[in-house]
N, C-alpha and C positions, 0 to 999 in steps of 0.2 A: 504494500500500500504506500502511495506517495505521501511524504511528510514535508511540512513547510516549517523552516526554522528561522527565528529572528535572533540575530547576534547583537550583543552590545560589546563594543570594541574600544580599547584605548590604545594609543600609539604615540611614540616619539617620532615626529616627522623628519627629524634631522637625518640627512643622508638619503632620503627618498625623494623621488620626482613627483610627489603628490599622491593622491588617492588612485586616480584612474590608471588602469593597466596600459603600459606603453611598451613597444618592442625594444628590447636591448637595454633597458634601464630599470633599476629597482623601484617599484611602486608599492603602496600599501595594498591595494586590491590584488595586484599580481602575486605578491608574497603570500597573502592570505589564501587566495584561490589555489595556489600551488600546494600549500600545506593541507588544506581541506581535501584536495584531490588525492593527495598521497594517503591520508588517513582513511578516506572513504572508498578508495579504490575505483573512482570514476571521476571524469572531468567535472569540476564545479565552477559555476559562474555566479557571483554574488551581486546583488543590487544594493548599492549604498545610498544613504540619504543625502550625502554631501560630497562633492568632488573637491576635497580640500587641496590647496596648492602645495607645491614643494616647500618643505620646511614647516608647514602648519601641523599642529598637534591635535589630539583628541582625547577627552576623558570619556565621551559617550557617543561615539559614532554608532550608527545602526546599519545593519545590512541583513538581507534575507536571501534564502535560496531554498530550492525544493528538489525532491527526488525520492527514490526508494532506498532507504538506509536502515540497517539493522542495529547500528550503534545506539546505546542508551543516551538520552539527552545529557545526563549528568556526566558522561565520560567524554563527550566531544570536545569541550573546552580544554580539558587537561591534555588530551592527545594532540590537539592542534598547537596549543601553547608550547608543549615540549618539542614538537616538530620545528616550530619557528625558532625556538631558543637553541636548538641543537643540543638539548639536554641528554645526558647519559642516564640510564636507569639508576634510580637511587640518589641522584644528585639534584640539587636545586639550581635552577637557572632561570633568568628572565630575559626574554628577547625584547626587541623594540616594538613589537605588536603583541597584544594580549587580549584574548576573548574573556570578558568579564562575566558574561551570562549568556546562556542559550535557552530560548523558550520555543516550544512548539506552538505554532499558530494555525488558524483556519487556512484552508487551501487557497482562498482568494486574497489572503493578506499580502501586501507588498510594502517593503520598508520605506520606500520613497513616496509612493502615491498615497499611502495611508497616513503619512505624517501630518500633524496639525500645527506644529510649531517647533522652533529650535531656540536654544540659548547658546550664544557665543561669548567667550571670555577673552579679553585682551589684557596682557600683562605688561606693565611699564616699570622699569627700575629707574627712579629719579634720584640720581646721586652724582656728586661732583667726580667721584671715582668709580668708573665702571667695574663691574664684577666679572672677571674673566670666565668664571664657571657658569654664569647666567647668559652668556652671549647667544646661545642657541635657543633660549627659552623666554626672552623678553625683548622689549624695545628699550635700549639704554639712552636716557636723555639726561644730560648734565645740568642744563639750565633749570632753575626752580619752576615748577608747574603749580598753577593756582587750581587746585582740584575743585574748589567751590564754583569757580567760573566754568570749569569743564562740566560739572554736574548740572548747572543751570542750562548750559547749551545742550546737553544730552536730553534734558527733559523736553526740549522743543521738538525733538525727533518723534516723540511718542504720538501715536494715532495713525490714521490711514492717510497716506500721502503718495504722490508720484515721486519716487526716489531716483529718478533718472540721473540726478546730480551726483549720486553715490555709486554709479555703475561705471566700471572700467571697460574699455574696449577689449575685444578679443574673446569674450565669453559666449555662451550659447545664446542665440537670439531668443528673446522672450516675447510672448504675446502682449504682455503689459508690464510696465515698471511700477505699478501701484502695489504697495505692500502695507501691511499693518504692523507697527512696532508696539507691542503691548507694554513693555517695561524696559527702562534703562537704569543703570546704577553706576556711579563712579565712587569708588571707595579707596581711601589712602590708609595704609598701615606702615608707619615709618617711612622708608624710602620706596616702598612699593605701592603702585597705584593699579587697581584693577577696574576694568570697564566691562560691564555685562549688558548685553543687548538681547532681548527676547522678541521674536516676531513670528509671523506666519510663514515667512519665506524671505530669502535674501538674494540680491543680485550679485553679479560677479565682482568680487573685491569690495563689496558694500561695507562690511564691518571695518576693514582696513582703511577705507577712505573716511568713514565716520570717525575712526580713531585719529587719523591725521588731522582732520578738521578740529577735533576736540583738543588735540595737542597744541595746535596753533592758537586756539582760544586760551589754553592754559599758559601759553607764553606771552599773552597780551597782544598778539597780532590780529586777533578778531574779538568782537564782543559776543557774549552769549546770545543776545537778541538777533545778531546777524545770521544765525542759523535759519531763521524764518525766511529771509530773502534768498539764501542759498537753495533751500528746498523749492521755493516758489519759482525760482529762475530755471530749474530743470537743466542746468548747464554744468557739466563736469568741471569746466574751467573755474567755476566760482567756488568749488569745494576745496578742501585742503589736500595735502599730499597723501599718497598711499603709504600707510605705515608698513614696516617690514613684516614678512610672514611669520618669523619665529616667535612673535608675541601672541599669536592667535591660537585659540583652542576651541574646538567644538565641544561644548559642555554637555548638552543633553538634547534629545529629540523626543517630542511628545506625540502621543497618539490619541489622547483625550483632551479636548479643549479645556475642560475643567481643571486639568493639571498644569496648564500653561500659566506661569507667573504673570500677573497683570491682566489676564483675560477676565472680563466682567460680563460677558454675554450670557 
């Protein structure tokens, strides 16, 4: 009997050419599919919720696949994780990709098409002295950032808008650039600033461009209220720079609207 699995996956995107399988280079999807195919004894193709770019990380990427498999659900993650890590029997090892959870779903479930919302996290290290060991996991900014100004600007993004101004060229052509942002947060803890954005969907490089615009606001190059005219103008040239990929993390994917932070419908 055919079974349909939903995977929750975390990964360190350093050293990978993004999520989507590409010939001749290491990708998250390609590495995961190869490991699943080896464990299950047949070619597996997974459908992911987000095609994260090179260097982008994830705490909660989701992907689904289906087929006739005899392996118990609770054994699949362990077998695949060990395969990816190259672990020897009896030894502990962790690879750059790890399946956190496996759930069996109805036959018509699809990880991307059934998703109702996502939360992305962007990490900034705001210090005069950059941290060498954080260089692959955050955006290092030496000049002081005004996180309150950034928070005010981020709040202007919430709601349903045409976000064409936050779309980079080169992505998949979309029928519409209208999206709903349910909730934004900007939080500082010491030298670390985190930006969280939750919405029903995102355009190509949208969170990274939002972050670049917020950074310019935090540096005093923009006012928080200017975010309104940026959105109304629908022009990429009016928004800020594209923040680097290594600070971006896919946090969570939601399949029930009631679970989406900030959703009040």
